[in-house]
C-alpha positions as MATLAB code, in Angstrom:
seq = 'MKNTKLLASVLSLLLVASTALAENPINDKLPDPDGKPADMSKPVQVFILMGQSNMLEFGAVKGDKNGTLEYAVQKEDLYPFLVDKSGAWTTRQDVRSVAAGGSGGPGKIRVRYNSWMTVGGRFGVEIGVGHHLGNAIDAPVMILKSATGNRGLGWDLLPPGSPSWEVEEKGKTMVYAGYGQSPSKWEKGTEPKPIGWKAGLQYDGDVARAKEVLANLDTYYPGATKYEIAGFIWWQGCKDRGNPAYYNRYEQHLVALIKSLRKDFDAPNAKFVAASLGEDKMGVENGGGKILEAIMNVADDKKYPEFKGSVAGVYSYPLKAGGGGSCGHYGGNAKTYMNVGLGLGEAMSKLITGSTE';
ca = [
      23.942  -21.736   52.204;
      24.495  -24.412   54.469;
      22.155  -27.343   54.529;
      20.986  -26.585   51.135;
      18.577  -29.692   50.479;
      16.811  -29.080   53.482;
      15.879  -25.628   53.205;
      14.440  -26.112   49.787;
      12.577  -28.786   50.992;
      11.384  -27.187   53.881;
      10.751  -23.948   51.603;
       8.916  -25.952   49.162;
       6.522  -27.741   51.564;
       5.700  -24.391   52.705;
       5.280  -22.485   49.698;
       2.254  -25.050   49.454;
       1.511  -24.137   52.804;
       1.250  -20.714   52.200;
      -0.862  -20.802   49.276;
      -3.800  -22.727   51.606;
      -2.937  -20.450   54.064;
      -3.929  -17.387   52.081;
      -7.457  -18.707   51.864;
      -8.064  -20.689   54.876;
      -5.397  -20.353   57.836;
      -4.643  -23.112   59.829;
      -7.527  -22.912   62.239;
     -10.455  -25.039   60.634;
      -9.288  -28.488   62.451;
      -9.447  -26.530   65.921;
     -12.752  -27.756   67.834;
     -14.552  -25.101   69.912;
     -13.515  -25.234   73.296;
     -16.251  -27.557   75.446;
     -16.056  -25.278   78.117;
     -14.896  -28.147   80.682;
     -12.274  -27.934   83.163;
      -9.428  -30.206   82.960;
      -8.656  -33.199   85.187;
      -7.232  -31.493   88.166;
      -5.838  -35.019   89.166;
      -2.997  -34.753   86.264;
      -0.001  -32.750   86.532;
      -0.499  -28.860   84.828;
       1.298  -29.097   81.384;
       3.674  -26.283   81.752;
       4.824  -24.284   78.489;
       7.136  -21.461   78.745;
       7.018  -18.561   76.020;
      10.216  -16.510   76.099;
      11.843  -13.982   73.451;
      11.780  -10.517   73.047;
       9.317   -8.217   71.615;
       7.922  -10.584   68.985;
       6.879  -12.304   72.025;
       4.645   -9.534   73.543;
       0.833   -8.787   73.111;
       0.785   -6.396   70.164;
      -1.777   -8.243   68.108;
      -4.971   -5.634   67.552;
      -8.047   -7.028   68.956;
     -10.802   -4.269   68.574;
     -11.756   -2.638   65.176;
     -13.856   -2.880   61.882;
     -10.963   -3.044   59.757;
      -8.471   -5.130   58.113;
      -5.782   -6.750   60.488;
      -8.164   -6.226   63.758;
      -8.964   -9.567   65.243;
     -12.663   -8.761   65.397;
     -12.217   -8.094   61.706;
     -10.821  -11.622   60.824;
     -13.426  -13.432   62.911;
     -16.513  -10.976   61.895;
     -15.571  -10.367   58.167;
     -13.635  -13.061   56.995;
     -14.638  -16.125   58.945;
     -11.168  -16.814   60.649;
     -10.358  -18.780   63.898;
     -14.313  -19.715   64.593;
     -13.216  -21.585   67.568;
     -12.242  -18.116   69.220;
     -16.080  -17.242   69.292;
     -19.220  -19.100   70.727;
     -22.800  -19.281   68.805;
     -23.511  -15.798   70.356;
     -20.218  -14.219   68.671;
     -18.762  -13.760   72.278;
     -15.133  -14.441   72.875;
     -14.931  -18.203   74.047;
     -12.773  -19.150   77.177;
     -10.922  -22.100   77.815;
     -11.204  -23.147   81.306;
      -8.578  -26.508   80.642;
      -5.806  -23.396   79.549;
      -4.398  -20.992   81.957;
      -2.473  -18.197   80.168;
      -0.085  -15.766   82.251;
       2.520  -13.111   81.066;
       5.077  -12.204   83.851;
       7.674   -9.192   82.766;
      10.325   -7.272   83.982;
      13.897   -5.594   83.057;
      16.767   -7.078   83.629;
      17.958   -9.966   86.839;
      15.599  -11.307   89.171;
      13.447   -9.461   91.556;
      11.648   -7.450   89.585;
       8.291   -9.105   87.820;
       4.978   -7.686   86.462;
       2.172   -9.763   86.107;
       0.484   -8.376   82.874;
      -2.102  -11.171   83.050;
      -3.712  -14.077   84.758;
      -6.902  -15.773   83.530;
      -8.214  -18.518   81.619;
      -7.623  -18.463   77.827;
      -9.515  -16.169   76.148;
      -9.604  -12.708   74.015;
      -8.969   -9.728   75.853;
      -7.057   -6.284   74.890;
      -4.208   -7.392   72.793;
      -2.348  -10.362   72.604;
       0.398  -12.364   71.057;
       1.128  -15.935   69.613;
      -0.067  -17.642   73.179;
      -3.728  -17.383   71.696;
      -3.245  -19.622   68.993;
      -0.697  -21.778   70.986;
      -3.024  -22.265   73.953;
      -6.009  -23.589   71.676;
      -3.730  -25.838   70.114;
      -2.175  -27.565   73.145;
      -5.389  -27.084   74.927;
      -6.813  -29.469   72.062;
      -3.891  -31.754   71.835;
      -3.184  -32.713   75.687;
      -5.328  -34.631   78.098;
      -4.381  -32.749   81.209;
      -4.410  -29.095   82.611;
      -2.295  -26.925   80.387;
      -0.276  -23.354   81.700;
       0.967  -20.951   79.036;
       3.644  -18.998   80.996;
       5.268  -16.425   79.013;
       8.177  -14.897   80.666;
       9.798  -12.239   78.359;
      10.329   -8.395   77.796;
      11.344   -6.286   74.392;
      14.631   -5.283   72.938;
      16.781   -8.126   74.427;
      19.051  -10.177   72.489;
      19.839  -13.726   72.624;
      23.794  -12.840   72.095;
      24.440  -10.318   74.781;
      20.885   -9.991   77.236;
      19.594  -13.491   76.978;
      22.851  -15.308   76.685;
      22.559  -18.717   78.367;
      24.746  -19.487   81.294;
      28.334  -20.942   80.665;
      28.472  -19.303   77.263;
      31.763  -18.574   76.264;
      33.324  -15.044   74.981;
      34.620  -14.847   71.342;
      36.536  -12.556   68.850;
      35.480  -10.975   65.789;
      37.202   -8.747   63.452;
      35.813   -5.579   63.041;
      37.411   -2.620   61.369;
      40.958   -3.611   61.649;
      40.289   -4.685   65.042;
      39.915   -7.815   67.403;
      36.977   -7.344   69.517;
      36.062   -9.704   71.948;
      32.220  -10.165   72.887;
      31.063  -11.015   76.505;
      30.495  -14.548   77.430;
      28.148  -14.903   79.890;
      28.551  -12.727   83.159;
      30.599  -10.614   81.509;
      30.492   -6.558   80.823;
      30.487   -4.474   78.883;
      29.072   -6.256   75.362;
      32.714   -6.154   73.943;
      36.130   -4.568   74.204;
      39.275   -4.574   71.826;
      41.443   -7.446   72.621;
      44.326   -6.743   75.059;
      42.416   -4.373   76.648;
      40.619   -4.098   79.992;
      37.269   -4.434   80.008;
      35.429   -1.470   81.910;
      32.119   -2.987   83.070;
      28.627   -1.303   82.744;
      25.614   -1.421   84.372;
      24.214   -4.624   82.954;
      25.849   -8.074   82.034;
      25.396  -10.988   79.116;
      22.896  -13.315   80.085;
      21.219  -10.983   82.811;
      17.591  -10.894   80.676;
      18.155  -14.973   80.747;
      18.521  -14.956   84.515;
      15.586  -12.731   84.922;
      13.436  -14.486   83.088;
      14.207  -17.382   84.455;
      13.769  -16.352   87.735;
      10.193  -14.980   87.000;
       9.071  -17.756   85.437;
      10.093  -19.976   88.797;
       8.557  -17.248   91.138;
       4.975  -17.870   89.141;
       5.655  -21.937   89.349;
       6.314  -21.034   93.265;
       2.913  -20.071   93.450;
       1.118  -22.412   91.207;
      -2.437  -22.118   93.091;
      -2.447  -18.314   92.643;
      -1.626  -18.873   88.870;
      -4.028  -22.368   88.143;
      -6.484  -22.217   90.849;
      -6.534  -25.737   92.336;
      -3.505  -27.081   91.150;
      -1.071  -28.755   93.213;
       1.961  -30.228   90.596;
       3.021  -29.229   87.275;
       5.870  -30.515   84.820;
       7.948  -28.226   82.508;
       6.328  -29.927   79.119;
       7.941  -27.403   76.504;
       9.822  -23.840   75.796;
       8.629  -21.513   72.894;
      11.282  -19.115   71.423;
       9.996  -15.907   69.187;
      12.917  -13.955   69.149;
      15.996  -12.394   67.033;
      15.271   -8.713   66.103;
      17.932   -7.357   68.378;
      20.305  -10.277   66.840;
      19.787   -9.589   63.331;
      21.340   -6.082   62.785;
      24.912   -7.376   63.790;
      26.835  -10.164   62.120;
      28.442  -10.689   65.501;
      25.250  -11.800   66.903;
      23.391  -13.159   63.994;
      26.584  -15.489   62.594;
      26.760  -16.969   66.356;
      23.006  -17.299   66.678;
      22.851  -21.401   65.909;
      25.504  -22.052   68.742;
      23.463  -19.897   71.218;
      20.357  -21.288   70.556;
      21.643  -24.719   71.323;
      23.105  -23.355   74.176;
      19.739  -21.805   75.024;
      18.026  -25.568   74.737;
      20.594  -26.771   77.208;
      20.433  -24.264   79.767;
      16.299  -24.220   79.513;
      16.377  -27.914   80.146;
      18.786  -27.404   83.203;
      17.432  -24.847   84.925;
      13.770  -25.980   84.881;
      14.866  -29.930   85.563;
      13.128  -30.717   82.360;
      15.407  -32.540   80.117;
      12.979  -33.907   78.006;
      10.910  -30.448   77.699;
      10.457  -30.259   73.766;
      11.434  -27.239   71.970;
      10.121  -24.824   69.208;
      11.590  -21.749   67.713;
       9.958  -19.359   65.345;
      11.922  -17.294   62.585;
      11.162  -13.800   61.891;
       8.406  -13.419   59.748;
       9.903  -10.568   57.581;
      12.695  -12.941   56.311;
      12.065  -15.101   53.313;
      14.306  -18.320   53.373;
      17.220  -17.575   51.423;
      17.766  -14.312   52.119;
      21.320  -13.691   53.130;
      20.544  -10.924   55.368;
      20.819  -10.948   59.528;
      17.371  -12.340   59.658;
      18.185  -15.557   57.030;
      20.736  -16.180   58.784;
      18.730  -16.930   62.351;
      16.196  -18.449   60.020;
      19.045  -21.021   59.006;
      20.184  -21.472   62.652;
      17.030  -22.348   63.651;
      16.271  -24.951   61.060;
      19.712  -26.185   61.703;
      19.090  -27.034   65.030;
      15.426  -28.794   64.173;
      17.585  -30.914   61.824;
      18.361  -34.341   64.137;
      20.915  -35.237   61.236;
      23.116  -32.101   62.432;
      21.984  -32.583   66.200;
      20.596  -36.000   66.937;
      20.588  -35.499   70.554;
      17.476  -33.346   69.645;
      15.673  -35.596   67.749;
      12.032  -35.768   68.378;
      12.187  -33.007   70.824;
      12.921  -29.852   68.703;
      11.271  -27.886   65.725;
      11.479  -24.758   64.010;
       8.948  -22.844   62.265;
       9.005  -20.765   59.151;
       6.850  -17.428   59.811;
       7.645  -15.832   56.714;
       4.433  -17.445   54.979;
       1.793  -17.013   58.209;
       2.706  -13.199   58.127;
      -0.232  -11.423   57.153;
       0.502   -7.789   56.725;
       2.177   -5.079   58.510;
       5.883   -4.087   59.295;
       8.625   -6.266   60.124;
       9.166   -8.004   64.228;
      10.924   -4.556   64.894;
       7.671   -2.825   64.086;
       5.538   -5.679   65.642;
       3.874   -6.495   62.633;
       1.626   -3.457   62.568;
      -0.330   -5.082   64.915;
      -1.552   -7.573   62.805;
      -4.010  -10.014   64.335;
      -3.907  -12.440   61.609;
       0.055  -12.717   61.919;
      -0.387  -12.757   65.634;
      -3.070  -16.139   65.215;
      -1.074  -17.703   62.602;
       2.526  -17.863   64.340;
       0.734  -18.764   67.132;
      -1.211  -21.792   65.560;
       2.083  -22.840   63.688;
       3.940  -22.655   67.145;
       1.106  -24.791   68.711;
       0.684  -27.364   66.081;
       4.612  -27.672   65.808;
       4.582  -27.929   69.936;
       1.631  -30.477   69.395;
       3.131  -32.827   67.096;
       6.088  -33.013   69.285;
       4.040  -34.002   72.442;
       2.157  -36.303   71.028;
       5.002  -37.865   68.598;
       2.713  -37.055   65.479;
       4.586  -37.671   62.112;
       1.929  -36.030   59.886;
];
């Protein structure tokens, strides 16, 4: 396995973290929200969350059983910043939470929620991310999710400019589509027959939907007149995990994704954090292990010095708290979504503040 020393070092640190996590998840350092609005003289700091169904809202809130958020808070005394003294869900008046989705390219948008950061129905990693960044940043914060399920980085979300590539499969040389090409693959030397989808179509749509929200800033962050794209958060990989042509090229596509997002949002200094799939332990040789390796490689400033201090990876395996894998949405386990969200938020906060803890 590549970068063995790096991966062993990260694993060693995270095994220690996971031991502590079993007793006390990464939440006790977060203070209760003070209920005060942000300083609106400052630009809204926007963090764009992207991916596939990993990034959607599958965490269960209601219910008196292990795996729901109510159980975690009321019976296990976890995530105390989520409730006030009366037991009601807290609301952050300095963090706005917006989720926009739609299948395919630009022009189709469905806003699932647009509110101050609080617990409502089912949720995803945005709660943990929002609380961490709300505490770390002395400015208005928007957590803007633009994602839909069942989308792959190597096909649906392929970044602009990504070239086609060749893979040997069952004695044939197959060409996999580059950005804008269709279908997803074809035999070399044959004429590809386009289908009603093309490589990168979902990327184009997700970027356009995020920009549509930002073009109507006051609708989504009342009173705001200006914003800055501060960071991107990525949790994806289930669809790429089962195809060697995609997971073996995940690192190259992830690098292209970071560069494309920064270019498309005119945010060359925006930070980027990616989480691995929660079911894949470090060192496994399956597709999820290759995706984890790719994420850690891209976050390695020795391999990618251009990303030094601006890209981080989160190893999600120690943070998963039960339930099935990502394709099964972790069984809706609320602690998985809270823990991964807190991990992503902490990693982004450290990049934003320059912390070296």
